[in-house]
Each structure stands twice: as structure tokens, then as C-alpha cells.
C-alpha positions as CSV (number, residue, x, y, z in Angstrom):
1,M,105.8,-205.0,48.8
2,I,106.9,-201.5,49.7
3,I,104.0,-199.3,50.7
4,D,104.3,-195.5,50.7
5,M,102.4,-193.7,53.5
6,F,102.1,-190.2,54.9
7,F,102.7,-189.5,58.6
8,V,101.6,-186.2,60.0
9,G,102.7,-184.8,63.3
10,I,100.7,-182.0,65.0
11,D,102.0,-180.3,68.2
12,L,98.6,-178.8,68.9
13,A,98.4,-175.7,71.0
14,W,95.7,-176.1,73.7
15,S,94.7,-172.5,73.1
16,K,94.0,-170.9,69.7
17,K,95.9,-167.9,70.8
18,N,99.2,-169.9,70.4
19,C,100.8,-171.4,67.3
20,T,100.7,-175.1,66.4
21,G,103.6,-177.0,64.9
22,I,102.9,-179.3,62.0
23,A,105.1,-181.6,59.9
24,I,104.5,-184.3,57.4
25,I,106.9,-187.2,56.4
26,E,106.5,-189.7,53.6
27,G,107.8,-193.1,54.3
28,N,107.8,-196.8,53.5
29,G,109.2,-199.9,55.1
30,E,112.8,-198.7,54.4
31,Y,113.1,-194.9,55.0
32,A,111.2,-191.6,55.2
33,E,111.8,-188.0,54.3
34,I,110.2,-184.7,55.1
35,C,107.4,-183.4,52.8
36,G,107.5,-179.7,52.2
37,K,108.7,-177.5,55.0
38,P,107.5,-178.0,58.6
39,K,105.9,-174.9,60.0
40,T,103.7,-173.3,62.6
41,V,100.1,-172.4,61.9
42,S,97.3,-170.7,63.8
43,S,93.8,-172.1,63.1
44,D,92.4,-175.6,62.7
45,D,91.6,-174.7,59.1
46,D,95.3,-174.0,58.5
47,I,96.1,-177.4,59.9
48,V,93.6,-179.2,57.7
49,N,94.6,-177.2,54.6
50,Y,98.3,-178.1,55.1
51,I,97.4,-181.8,55.4
52,K,95.2,-181.6,52.3
53,E,98.0,-179.9,50.4
54,F,100.4,-182.8,50.8
55,V,98.3,-185.8,51.7
56,G,95.2,-185.2,49.6
57,D,93.0,-188.4,49.5
58,D,95.9,-190.7,50.2
59,N,96.3,-192.8,53.3
60,A,98.0,-191.2,56.3
61,L,98.4,-191.6,60.1
62,I,98.1,-188.4,62.1
63,A,99.7,-188.2,65.6
64,I,98.4,-185.3,67.7
65,D,100.1,-184.1,70.8
66,A,96.9,-182.9,72.6
67,P,94.0,-184.5,74.6
68,L,91.3,-185.7,72.1
69,I,89.0,-187.5,74.5
70,V,88.4,-186.1,77.9
71,Q,85.2,-187.1,79.8
72,N,86.3,-186.2,83.4
73,K,85.5,-182.7,84.7
74,D,88.4,-182.6,87.1
75,G,91.4,-184.8,88.1
76,R,93.2,-186.7,85.5
77,R,92.5,-189.6,83.1
78,K,93.6,-193.1,83.5
79,A,95.8,-192.6,80.5
80,E,97.9,-190.0,82.5
81,Q,98.0,-192.4,85.5
82,L,99.4,-195.1,83.3
83,V,102.0,-192.8,81.8
84,H,103.1,-191.9,85.3
85,M,103.3,-195.5,86.4
86,L,105.5,-196.4,83.5
87,F,107.6,-193.3,82.9
88,H,107.8,-191.2,86.1
89,K,111.3,-192.4,86.8
90,Y,112.4,-190.9,83.5
91,G,110.7,-187.6,84.3
92,A,107.9,-188.1,81.7
93,V,104.8,-187.2,83.6
94,A,101.8,-186.0,81.7
95,Y,99.8,-182.9,82.7
96,P,96.3,-183.8,84.1
97,S,93.6,-183.6,81.4
98,N,90.2,-182.5,82.6
99,R,87.4,-180.4,81.1
100,N,87.5,-177.8,83.8
101,R,91.1,-177.1,82.9
102,L,91.1,-177.5,79.2
103,C,87.7,-175.9,78.2
104,Q,88.4,-172.5,79.8
105,E,89.6,-170.8,76.6
106,N,87.7,-172.8,74.1
107,S,84.1,-172.5,75.4
108,D,82.5,-175.9,76.1
109,K,84.9,-177.9,73.7
110,L,88.5,-179.0,73.8
111,R,90.7,-177.8,71.0
112,G,91.4,-181.5,70.3
113,E,87.6,-182.2,69.9
114,E,87.2,-179.4,67.4
115,L,90.1,-180.5,65.3
116,S,88.9,-184.2,65.5
117,E,85.6,-183.1,64.0
118,K,87.3,-181.3,61.1
119,L,89.6,-184.3,60.4
120,E,86.6,-186.7,60.4
121,K,85.0,-184.5,57.7
122,E,88.1,-185.2,55.6
123,N,87.5,-188.9,56.0
124,F,90.1,-189.5,58.7
125,K,88.9,-192.0,61.4
126,H,89.7,-191.4,65.1
127,N,91.2,-194.7,65.9
128,P,94.4,-195.3,67.9
129,Y,94.7,-199.0,67.2
130,I,97.1,-200.4,64.7
131,T,96.9,-204.2,64.7
132,K,99.3,-205.1,61.8
133,Q,102.5,-203.7,60.3
134,F,102.2,-201.5,57.3
135,E,98.4,-200.8,57.7
136,E,96.9,-198.7,54.9
137,E,94.4,-196.4,56.6
138,R,93.4,-192.7,57.2
139,K,93.6,-192.4,61.0
140,F,94.4,-189.9,63.7
141,F,95.2,-190.4,67.4
142,E,96.5,-188.8,70.5
143,I,100.1,-189.1,71.6
144,Y,102.4,-187.7,74.3
145,P,105.9,-187.3,72.9
146,H,108.1,-187.4,76.1
147,P,107.5,-191.2,76.9
148,S,108.1,-192.1,73.2
149,M,111.3,-190.1,73.3
150,V,112.5,-192.1,76.2
151,A,111.7,-195.4,74.4
152,I,112.8,-194.5,70.9
153,F,115.9,-192.4,71.8
154,H,116.9,-194.8,74.7
155,L,117.1,-192.0,77.2
156,R,117.7,-192.3,80.9
157,E,115.7,-189.1,81.5
158,I,113.6,-186.8,79.4
159,L,115.0,-183.9,77.3
160,R,114.3,-180.8,79.3
161,Y,114.2,-178.2,76.5
162,K,110.8,-176.7,77.3
163,K,110.4,-173.4,79.1
164,K,110.1,-174.0,82.9
165,N,110.9,-172.1,86.0
166,K,114.7,-172.2,86.9
167,R,115.6,-173.3,83.3
168,D,117.6,-170.5,81.7
169,Y,118.4,-170.2,78.1
170,E,121.9,-171.7,78.4
171,F,120.4,-174.9,79.9
172,R,117.6,-175.1,77.3
173,W,120.0,-174.5,74.4
174,D,122.1,-177.5,75.6
175,E,119.0,-179.6,75.8
176,F,117.9,-178.5,72.3
177,E,121.3,-179.6,71.0
178,K,120.7,-183.1,72.6
179,Y,117.3,-183.1,70.9
180,Q,119.0,-182.3,67.6
181,C,121.5,-185.2,68.1
182,C,118.7,-187.6,68.8
183,L,116.8,-186.6,65.7
184,K,119.9,-186.9,63.5
185,K,120.4,-190.5,64.8
186,L,116.9,-191.4,63.4
187,S,118.7,-191.8,60.0
188,E,120.3,-194.9,61.5
189,E,117.2,-196.3,63.2
190,N,114.7,-198.8,61.9
191,P,112.5,-197.3,60.5
192,S,114.8,-194.6,59.2
193,L,114.1,-190.9,58.9
194,K,116.6,-188.5,57.3
195,L,116.1,-184.9,58.2
196,P,117.5,-181.9,56.3
197,E,120.4,-179.9,57.7
198,Y,118.4,-176.7,58.1
199,I,116.4,-178.5,60.8
200,V,118.9,-180.6,62.7
201,E,122.0,-178.4,62.2
202,K,120.2,-175.1,63.1
203,K,122.2,-173.0,65.5
204,V,120.0,-172.7,68.6
205,K,122.3,-170.7,70.9
206,G,121.1,-167.2,70.7
207,L,117.5,-168.1,69.8
208,K,115.0,-166.7,72.3
209,G,111.4,-165.9,72.8
210,K,109.1,-166.5,69.8
211,K,111.9,-167.7,67.6
212,L,112.9,-170.5,70.0
213,K,109.3,-171.4,70.6
214,E,108.7,-171.7,66.9
215,Y,111.7,-174.0,66.5
216,E,110.5,-176.1,69.5
217,D,107.1,-176.5,68.0
218,I,108.5,-177.6,64.6
219,L,110.9,-180.2,66.2
220,D,108.0,-181.6,68.3
221,A,105.8,-181.8,65.2
222,I,108.5,-183.7,63.4
223,F,108.9,-186.1,66.3
224,C,105.1,-186.6,66.5
225,A,105.2,-187.5,62.8
226,Y,108.0,-190.0,63.4
227,V,106.0,-191.6,66.3
228,A,103.2,-192.3,63.8
229,Y,105.7,-193.8,61.4
230,Y,107.3,-195.8,64.2
231,Y,103.9,-197.1,65.3
232,W,103.0,-198.1,61.8
233,F,106.3,-200.0,61.5
234,H,106.5,-201.4,65.0
235,P,102.9,-201.8,66.4
236,Q,104.2,-204.4,68.8
237,K,106.5,-201.9,70.4
238,C,103.8,-199.3,71.1
239,M,100.8,-199.3,73.4
240,V,97.4,-197.6,73.7
241,L,97.2,-196.5,77.4
242,G,93.6,-196.1,78.3
243,D,90.6,-196.4,75.9
244,M,88.3,-194.6,73.5
245,K,85.6,-194.2,76.2
246,E,87.5,-192.3,78.9
247,G,90.6,-191.2,76.9
248,Y,93.9,-192.7,75.9
249,I,97.5,-191.9,75.0
250,V,99.5,-193.8,72.3
251,T,103.2,-194.2,73.2
252,S,106.2,-196.3,72.4
253,I,107.2,-198.4,75.3
254,C,110.5,-200.0,76.6
255,P,110.7,-203.8,76.4
256,E,110.5,-204.2,80.2
257,M,107.2,-202.4,80.3
258,Q,105.3,-205.1,78.4
259,D,104.6,-207.1,81.6
260,M,103.8,-204.0,83.7
261,I,101.1,-202.9,81.3
262,K,99.3,-206.2,81.4
263,Y,97.8,-205.1,84.7
264,Q,96.6,-201.7,83.5
265,S,93.0,-202.7,83.9
């Protein structure tokens, strides 16, 4: 039986001053395609309204690139420690999540906490656990894309397309082109996602500032949506690092990591 599901990817800006990328794909056990046009939005209400427009009351998995549960005032969560243990050799190291750092611009709440409350009002459950293939639910959960890119794209190191010190535009444009190639190859993966040319064939050389950042947010949102789709299709190839009490990160993992993660507790 082929089940159609929606998979939402949200590249959530930690501050409301910045834009958030959002993308939705519809897929089944064979292939998936983009719904509508991925975009960047500003407010949490914009995010929820975009989801309601395409998903409505149907089942969907929502993958959010942002901390959703953070109890520690400083330092980092166990989830970030586990990501470091598994993926540091690939360059995939998560920023430390703590309330002192993340609540500075959003009063006493994290942006992820506020969005979680709004999604729960739309009958989505905050639950990172998928126990069987092709589960039919309305859920949302936190992810961190870089480790999943390593596992899904079979990378030796992360894609370094994001703005950092000592990364000029020429370097970043080359990395964006690698990212595009990886996304195009998803049409040959299992599960398959075919992306339109205006996304994966876009000329990145020459894009700067806000235009490049908008394109980055859209690509990241698309990949977040694919991670949700991949998790739904291959729950055995993914892992919840951490827990619902102290915070967690959902990620795809490489086969050799299965034994390493048994000792996470």
C-alpha cells in the first residue's frame, strides 16, 4: 500500500529579526516532489500559515533546524556532545545550545519553544521517535542538517557553504555548487526526491548578501524536508541523540556508528 505524506522542512532563524526558510514535499514509498514554491518567511504565524496552506489536516512530519528543548542555562546539551562524538571528524560540530545564549533576543523563551507551542495548537505532536516505516502521524522534531548531509550524501567532510571568517564568495559559490549536485542526486536515491531546475540549476556565482542567504535558507529547508522523508522511509538508519527531557537531535547516521551510539547513555 502506497501512503502519501507531507514532509516539512524549516530552517528556523534563532532570532525573529532574520528570515526562516520553509519547504514542503509530498512523497510516498517511491518518490517525492516539491509542493508549491519553497520560500523565506519572517514570523511564526507565517510558518504555520504556509504549513496549513499545503498540509491542512493531513498527516505530516516537520523537521526543524533549531533547538526545541533546552533546559541547561549554559554549556551544551548531551545531544551536541553526541553529535561531536560521531561526526567531528567530518567537521559536523553543533553550536552549543543553552538558555543564556539562545534567550537573549527572545525574552525568556527560545524561538523553537514558541514555534512548538503554535504547532501543537495545530494538532502536531512534539515527538522525535518513529518506530516503524511509513508511519502516519502529525509530528515535529528537531534536526541538525550537517550530520545528515554526511550520512545521506556520503561525504568525507561537510559542505562549507555558510558564511564564516576566511570564506570568500568564490569558495562559497563552489561549495553551493557541490550542494546543488548532492541535491540533484537525490532523484537517484531511495527514497527519491526530484527537484525542479529553478532550484538545483540556479546560477549561484554572482549571488551575494541577502540574495545568497535567501537561497541558502531555501536549500537548507528543502534538505530538512528530505531528512523527514528519509527518516519516515528509513527509521533504522536514523537516531535520536539525547532525549525529550534534556533535549535531542534527530540525525541520519552512517552504518559504522550503530555500535558507537549504543554507549551514549
